[in-house]
N, C-alpha and C positions, 0 to 999 in steps of 0.2 A: 504493499499499500505506500502511495506517495504522501510525502508530509504536505501540510497546508501551507500556502504560501503566507508570508507575514502579514498582507492585509486582511486575511481571515481571522485572525487573531483578534479578540475584542479589546479594545481600548478604551479606558475610563474617560468619561467627558469631564472637564472642569466645572465647577460650581459655578452658579451664575453670580452676580453681584449680590453681596450680602448672605449669600448661602454659607452654611459651615460645614458641608461634608467633605472632610479630608485637607482641602486648601491647597493651595499654589505652593510650590517649592522654589527657592530662589533661583535654581539652577533651570528653570522653565518645566522640570518635570511636574507630577502630580502623584500625591501619596494618599492612597484610599486603602485601608486595611492592611498596611503592611508593604503593599504593591508599590513599587519605584519604576515609573515609566523611564526608559532608556531616553536620554535627551537627544540623542542621534537617531531615534527611531522615525518613524513616518509621523507626519504631523496632523494625521486622522485625529479629531476629538480635540484640537487645539481651537481655541477662538480665531474667528475670521475678522479681519478688517473690512469695514465697509457695511451695506445694509445687508440684513440678513436674509438669506433665500429660504422660503418655506415651501414644501411639497405637503399640502394638505391633502391626506387620504381619508376618504370617509365624508367629504363634504357635500353640501346639497348641490343639486343639479338643475340648473334652468331649465334645460330641456325636458328632463322628467316632470318639472313643475308645470310647464305648458301642457306636457299630455295629459296629467292629471286635471289640469284646468279644463281642457277641451272635451275629456270623455267624463269626468266625475265632478265638474266644477259646480253642478246644482246640489252636490251632496257637501260640497266645501272641502274635499279630500286634499286639494293642493293646500289649503291653509292649515290642515293638520300635518301635512308633510313639510312645511316651512314653519313648524313650531309655534301656530297662532291657534291654539284650540279654541278659544273663546270665538274669535272670528268664524271657525269653521261651524261651531255649533249654530251662531247667528244666522250663517248662511242656510244651512238645513231648516231653521225654523223659519226665515222669510220666504223659502221656497214652498214648504208645506202649507204654512198659513196662506201664501198668496194663491196657491191652487185651490185651498179649500174654501175661500171666499170669493173665488172669481165668479159664482152665480149671484153675488151681491154687490157686483161692480168694484167694490174696495180691493179686492184681490188683485186687479190689473195695476193698479197703484203701487203695491206691495211688491208684484213682480217686475215692474219698473224699476224700483228702488235696487231689488237684487240684481237685475241686468245691469244697471248703472255701476254697481260694485265690482259686477264681473268685468265690465269693460275697463274700469279703473286698475283692476289686477293685472290686465295687459302690460299694463307700463311699471306697475309695482313690483312684478316677480323678479326681475334682474336686481334691483336694489335689495330686496329681501334677502335674496340668495347671496349677494355680495356680503351682506351684514352678518349673516350667519356663518359663512365661510372664514370672514375675518376674525369673527369671536373664536371660532374654533382654531383658527392660526395662533392667536394670543394665548388660548389656554395650553397648546401645545408647545409653546415656546416658554411658557410660564411666566407670562406677563399679566 
């Protein structure tokens, strides 16, 4: 069996500002639980200079939000997907009350309000997706 390359070996990440795990060593190494990183080793795990690059895995998708809006928007499923449960319940109630009250004319106004909210969602879905993904990126980075 061949030996693993050095870049496969786990390298400890340095703590963020204000963290107390192990701490930086004066020679640039990092000490955690008795492990001393070789200062001449690869720079993986060392802090980068410049803006942080974040790859968010598991974020929300604008395309999926639009698909849910198109096929199940009357149930407010796109709102539940975008973590707006109260608004999702509000959409379901507007739709149901609107259809049940159409025989007494007032239902058409309720359905008109529901339709207006659905059209507004066409423009707000990308903003909400970006907001949720930014929140996830901040949580992943520990900020």
